[in-house]
DRENKEMAR-302042 format. One record per residue (C-alpha): z, x, y; residue in one letter. Coordinates in steps of 0.5 Angstrom, whole numbers, plus 500, padded with zeros to 3 digits. Example, Ala and Ser with C-alpha at 12.3 -4.5 7.8 and 13.67 -1.06 7.14 Angstrom:
<recs>
516525491A/514527498S/
</recs>
This chain:
<recs>
403350744X/410347745X/414349751X/419355750X/425354755X/427360758X/430363764X/427359770X/421361774X/420362781X/421356786X/424350782X/424353775X/418352770X/418352762X/416358759X/409356756X/403359752X/406367751X/410367745X/405372742X/405376748X/413376748X/413378741X/409384742X/413386748X/419385744X/417389738X/414395742X/421396746X/425395740X/422401737X/423406742X/421410745X/415405748X/410404753X/408397754X/403395759X/402388762X/395387765X/392380768X/389377774X/394375780X/398369778X/397370771X/404370769X/405378768X/412378772X/415372768X/413375761X/417381763X/423377765X/423373759X/423379755X/428383759X/433377759X/433377751X/433385751X/439385756X/443380751X/442385746X/445391750X/439394753X/440396760X/434394765X/432397771X/426394775X/422397781X/417394785X/410397788X/409394795X/402394799X/406396806X/411401803X/415406807X/415413805X/420415799X/418419794X/416415788X/419409791X/419404786X/422408781X/428411786X/429404788X/430402780X/434408779X/439406785X/442401780X/443405775X/450407777X/455403773X/451406766X/452413768X/457417763X/463419765X/462426763X/458431767X/451430767X/445435766X/445440773X/437438773X/439431775X/442434782X/435433785X/436426785X/442426790X/438426796X/434420794X/440416791X/446417797X/450412794X/450416787X/451423790X/458423788X/456422781X/451427780X/451434780X/450438787X/442438789X/439445787X/435449792X/428446794X/423450790X/416452793X/411448794X/410440793X/408441786X/414445784X/418440788X/415434784X/416437777X/423438779X/424431781X/421429775X/425433770X/431430774X/429423773X/427424765X/434427765X/438421768X/434416764X/436420757X/444419759X/444412759X/443410752X/438404751X/434403758X/428399760X/424401766X/420396769X/415398775X/412391777X/405391781X/403398779X/396397782X/400398789X/403404787X/401411790X/398417786X/405420786X/408414783X/403414778X/403421776X/411421775X/410415770X/404418767X/409425765X/415420763X/410416758X/408423756X/415425754X/419419753X/427420752X/429417745X/432411747X/427409753X/422404754X/417404760X/414397762X/409397767X/405391770X/398391774X/392388776X/386392773X/381389779X/386392784X/387399782X/383404786X/376405783X/375409777X/383409776X/387407770X/394404771X/397411768X/391415769X/385417765X/389423762X/394418759X/395418751X/401415747X/405421745X/406422737X/412418735X/412413741X/411405740X/407401745X/402396747X/397394752X/397386753X/392383757X/394376759X/389370759X/389364762X/393358759X/390353755X/389346756X/395344751X/399350755X/398347761X/400340758X/407343756X/408346763X/407339766X/411335761X/417340762X/416339770X/414331770X/417328764X/413322762X/409322768X/405328765X/399323762X/394326759X/389325764X/393328769X/394334765X/387335764X/386335772X/391340772X/388345767X/381344770X/384345777X/388351775X/383354770X/389356766X/392360772X/400359771X/401360779X/396355781X/398350776X/405351778X/404350785X/400343784X/406341780X/411343786X/407338790X/407333785X/414333783X/417334790X/412328794X/412323788X/405323789X/402322782X/395320784X/390323779X/384321783X/387324789X/389331786X/382331783X/379331790X/383337792X/379343794X/378348788X/380353787X/384350793X/389348788X/393353791X/391353798X/391346798X/398346795X/401351800X/398348806X/400341805X/407344804X/406348810X/405342814X/411338812X/416344814X/420343821X/418347827X/423352825X/421352818X/414353820X/416359825X/420363819X/414362815X/409364820X/414370821X/414372814X/407371813X/405376819X/411381816X/407381809X/413384806X/420381804X/424382810X/431380812X/434374815X/435378822X/428380822X/425374821X/429371826X/427376831X/419375830X/420368830X/423368836X/429364834X/437364835X/441365829X/442358827X/435355828X/433361824X/438359818X/436352818X/428354818X/429359812X/433354808X/427349810X/422354807X/426355801X/427348799X/420347800X/419353795X/414356800X/419362801X/424365795X/430370796X/429376792X/435380788X/436384794X/437379799X/431379802X/426373803X/418373802X/413369799X/413367791X/406371791X/401375795X/396369794X/401364798X/402369803X/395370804X/394362805X/400362810X/397368814X/390364815X/394358817X/396361823X/392361829X/389367831X/392368838X/399366835X/398371830X/397377835X/403375839X/407375832X/404382830X/406385837X/413382836X/414385829X/412392833X/417391838X/423390833X/421395828X/421400833X/428399834X/429401827X/432408824X/428411821X/422408824X/418404819X/411407821X/407404815X/409397817X/408399825X/401402824X/399395820X/401391825X/398395831X/391395827X/392387827X/393387834X/386390835X/389397838X/385402833X/387408837X/394406837X/393405829X/390412828X/396415832X/401411827X/398412821X/397420822X/405420824X/406416818X/403421813X/407427816X/413423815X/411421808X/410429807X/416431810X/420426805X/416429799X/412422798X/405425797X/403419794X/404415800X/401420804X/395421801X/394413801X/395414809X/390420810X/384416806X/385410811X/383415817X/378418813X/375412811X/375410818X/368411822X/368414829X/375418828X/375424832X/373431829X/380434830X/384428827X/379428821X/379435820X/387435820X/387429815X/382432810X/385439810X/392435808X/389431803X/386436800X/392440799X/396434796X/391432791X/391439788X/398437785X/395431782X/396431774X/389427773X/384432773X/378428774X/381424780X/383430783X/376433783X/373426785X/378426791X/376433793X/369432793X/369425797X/373429802X/367435802X/362429803X/364428810X/358432814X/363432820X/368437817X/368444821X/366450816X/373453816X/376446814X/371445809X/371452806X/379451805X/378445801X/372448797X/377453795X/382448793X/376445789X/374451786X/381453783X/382446780X/376446777X/377453774X/385453772X/385446770X/378444767X/375451765X/369449769X/365455771X/361451776X/368452780X/365459781X/359456785X/364453789X/368459790X/362463792X/360458797X/367458800X/367465801X/362464807X/365458810X/372462810X/369468814X/374467820X/379466815X/379473811X/386472808X/383465805X/376468803X/380474799X/383468794X/376466792X/374473792X/379475787X/377469782X/370471783X/372478780X/374475774X/368471773X/364474767X/358470765X/351471766X/352479768X/358477773X/362482770X/358488773X/360486780X/368485778X/370491782X/365490788X/369483789X/375486788X/374491793X/371486798X/378482797X/382489798X/378490805X/379483807X/387483806X/388490809X/390488816X/393481814X/400479815X/399474810X/403477804X/401472799X/394474799X/396481799X/400480793X/394476789X/389481791X/394487788X/395482782X/388482781X/387489780X/392489775X/388484771X/382488772X/385495770X/388491763X/381488761X/378496762X/384498757X/387503763X/394505760X/396506767X/397498768X/403497764X/408501768X/405498775X/406491772X/413493770X/414495778X/411488780X/416484783X/418477780X/423475785X/424475793X/430478796X/433471796X/432471788X/427466789X/421466784X/415469787X/409464787X/404469784X/409472779X/408467773X/401467773X/400475773X/404475767X/401470764X/394473765X/396479763X/399477757X/392473755X/389480756X/394484752X/393479746X/385481746X/387488747X/392488741X/398489744X/401483741X/409485742X/408486749X/404479750X/410475747X/415479751X/410477757X/410470755X/417469754X/418472761X/413467764X/417461761X/423463764X/420464771X/416457770X/423454768X/426456774X/420455779X/417449776X/410452777X/407445774X/400446770X/402453768X/408451764X/403449758X/399455758X/404460755X/405456749X/398456748X/398463748X/404463743X/401459738X/395464738X/400469737X/403465731X/397465728X/395472728X/403474726X/402469720X/407464722X/402458720X/407453717X/408449723X/402451727X/398444726X/405440728X/406444734X/399444737X/399436736X/405436740X/402440746X/395436746X/399430746X/403432752X/397435756X/391432754X/387434760X/388441759X/381443755X/384450753X/389447748X/384443744X/379449744X/385453741X/387448736X/380447733X/379454732X/386455729X/385449724X/378452722X/381459721X/386455716X/381451713X/377457712X/383461709X/384456704X/377455702X/375449705X/368452708X/365445710X/372443714X/372450717X/365449720X/367442722X/373444726X/369450729X/364445731X/369441735X/372447738X/365449741X/364442743X/371442747X/369448750X/362446752X/361449759X/367453759X/368459764X/371463759X/367468756X/372470751X/373463748X/365462747X/365469743X/371467739X/367461737X/361464735X/365469731X/368463727X/362460726X/358466724X/364467719X/363461716X/356462714X/358469711X/363466707X/357461705X/353467703X/348466709X/348472713X/341470716X/344464719X/351468721X/346473725X/343468728X/350466731X/353473732X/347476735X/347472742X/354473742X/354480741X/349481747X/354476751X/360481749X/356487752X/355484758X/363485759X/361492760X/367494756X/369494748X/376494749X/378487748X/377484741X/375477740X/374477732X/366478733X/364486732X/366486724X/363479723X/357481727X/356488723X/357485716X/351480718X/347485721X/348490715X/346484710X/340483714X/338490714X/340492721X/343498719X/341502725X/343497730X/350497727X/350505727X/348504735X/354499736X/359503733X/357509737X/357505743X/364502742X/367509740X/364512747X/367506751X/374506748X/375514749X/382514753X/382507753X/389503751X/386498746X/390498739X/385492736X/379495738X/379502734X/382497728X/375493728X/371499729X/374502723X/372496719X/365497721X/365504719X/367502712X/362497712X/357502714X/359507708X/360502703X/354503699X/353510700X/360513700X/365508698X/371513698X/370515705X/369507706X/375506703X/379511708X/376507714X/379501711X/385504710X/385506717X/384499719X/389497714X/395501718X/392499725X/393492723X/400493720X/402497727X/399491731X/403486727X/397482724X/398481716X/392476715X/388482718X/392487714X/390483707X/383483709X/383490710X/386491703X/381487700X/375491703X/379497701X/379495694X/372492693X/370499696X/373503690X/371498684X/366503681X/369510683X/377508682X/378501678X/385502678X/386504685X/381498687X/386493683X/392496686X/389494693X/386488691X/393486688X/396487695X/391483698X/392477693X/400478695X/399478702X/394472702X/398468698X/404469702X/401467708X/398460705X/391463705X/389460698X/382461698X/382468700X/388469694X/383466689X/377470691X/381476690X/384474683X/377472681X/375479683X/381482679X/379478673X/372481673X/376488673X/380486667X/386485670X/391479668X/394477674X/398471672X/397470665X/399473658X/394476653X/391471649X/390463650X/396459650X/398452651X/402450657X/403443655X/405439661X/406445665X/400447670X/396453667X/395459672X/388456673X/391449674X/396452679X/390455683X/386449683X/393445685X/394449691X/387448693X/388441693X/394441697X/390444702X/385439702X/380442699X/374438696X/371439689X/365443692X/370448696X/374449690X/368451686X/365456691X/372459692X/374460684X/367461682X/367455677X/362450676X/363443679X/364440672X/369445670X/372444677X/372436675X/376438669X/381442672X/382437677X/383431672X/388435668X/392437675X/393430677X/395428670X/400433669X/403432676X/402424675X/400423682X/393422686X/390427691X/393424697X/400426694X/399432691X/402436697X/409433695X/408433688X/408441688X/414445687X/416448694X/415455691X/408453689X/406450696X/401454701X/405458706X/412457703X/412465704X/411465711X/413472714X/419472718X/
</recs>
């Protein structure tokens, strides 16, 4: 490839070669914001050069570019690389007032404090503080127009910085592009650059670019631009062979060849391989003046870009000597000057060569000198001091400094750096038990706020594997692990961790109580029978405790158990539950309590109360930044939208939520269930089954019994719709046993009517009668509106064959109850059953109820259900939408063709349409052909070809 002249490289300047395709990919992605571009490659492969070329072009097009760097010895600063980059944003901030959320950046960007709103109150806990700061970063980036944030060397980034970038990448400002560079081999084990949880959000562009070595032609172009006619084919071949296509190595050889006018190919070829870099750097080191060598030795020991003053102090040179030595090192292209006026090596590989070039005793003295001078700085650069302390062989002093640095990082809110430092303590052999325990517990508290679930669990398990931890410390860490597994991963094995933690926390009853209240909520494998036992143990554990947070958590748990039992006394108690403390700050457990009770309220049939609770949760989360709980109320709201018949935007809203929180299992389960119910209502039975199977797979191993029961009910409903009640009963029967294990029939999960219908079709009449009697007895004096509605349906099913009029009364009772709750789809289904019960004894009344059901189904977009009712009406001799006598419709769709068109628009297959409309496959083929011909479209475009008034779901309830 011909040389592409661009901005000068580091050192003496080299042509930009061999990366035109990659450059075009970067530019194409960024020019369609929002975008995420990830550039990976080995050390010296040219990642930074590629990004500089791209951003130089983008700057000429009016883009703003902010760049931050990750360093191996970075001092604590929350989200340091990003904050460093934002420090340059001042000239681009608008004159108008910035959003109040941006004020959280004021303490970290003191030079911009006068441009930012006042800093808000610091929220409770590191998770909330992180959320507040992330919102501030996103808000300020959204204010400056087209902006590119470049984060270099992310393999050296801390977990907190990766968390921030992951959340930014999930929710990108419209005119924003994120570019990160990293070396895959140097990422923490099992870690992706932005975390395993990252998935590109909808509407965002992006690309992952993996840089490969330069070809021989590329190296020839590079050499030709540097050496002109002296770049003979033989020399270029040797350069390529020595460098193995690594640009940095080829450039180092070219610097040596050009500066020393030594173009002897044979001598170059004899140099050590891959010592091209080592040989080139070493040769230039030996050519330096004594002062130049002293400055380079100081830079190699310091290991991070440093000021001229610090280099002089560590090198033990006066001002003039240091200046001369620094100029010498710059001229020899051993050191370079950064954009911020610091001096360091061109690359970490060059620093390593120079460091190894220093004799051991001299290295030790230089490290000690670095410690002496760094200790005069304010604030103390404790990470660097610890690094130099270890290099002098003082292991105890290193442990002291590392622990102090971790404490400093936590105080500054930099949990990422703190976690990195704490791992160093735990990975070290022969650390005393007290120090190891402190480090382990602190690390456990930090990683619980991570955004990557798999990484969090792995980190906590690693800490627990330490056999030297005392029980009390181990118990507290295990408690955190169990809660993360349950609240984030919905993993039931988290309950085993909690049960184990109860024993380990015997000396800390207020912490053991936290495990106990969660165990009280466990419902699998008969555990519900012990719920109040665990609750009693927890109440006794905190009875004399001064820990108000634990006592509050236990009180809240009692409310949840009361609600599950349908105890009407729970709601007045909930109204009196404090949401904020005396100072107005949101109480830690308030949002969780309201959310948990909203979930139970949905199962009870208190839909309006549930929606009000969820609105309150969202308000509390907004003001307190409770982290993970922020997405869960939205999941419950979408479930309420399904129940309330608000179906039009459900799939779009679920998709956006799933992209924003891809590692939250509950979203994927609820989304698949909703998709399945929509497909079933539209007559697409095979697709519905696929969606329900996806939900079952996503929920595999879940700790939530209600989720397992809802999935079983959905799968059984498909089998009933397919006319296979035996298969439906095989699915429903074990789920019914699981429901009995809850020891209460107050919470509805769609199972009882489906199980009863399947059982009756299989001849299990007595079993259904016992089920009704058992449930009626349990529901006496319970506050659970949905359960009586389901029981009314089952009573009607029992009487349908022998006493149809009484059966219709029960179906009417169910219809009224569902209407009061606010679930129109259930209302329409009850109306259909009511009509079916009266078809023989009172055909006119039956037709009226079936017509009501048809209207309800049509308004919701339940085209399959509506078609079934219309077919039944025609069997009763009722003309639902056509005039007596046959007529020609010309280019207009006939009523039957319109039914077919609506099903096609819902994505139904010919087989689905045949089953839904009770037609033969051949007849369906003819109808489909006429529909497509009249609309002059294909199956994929039929949705857009239908008039809006005829589209499914066009009459959605308000």
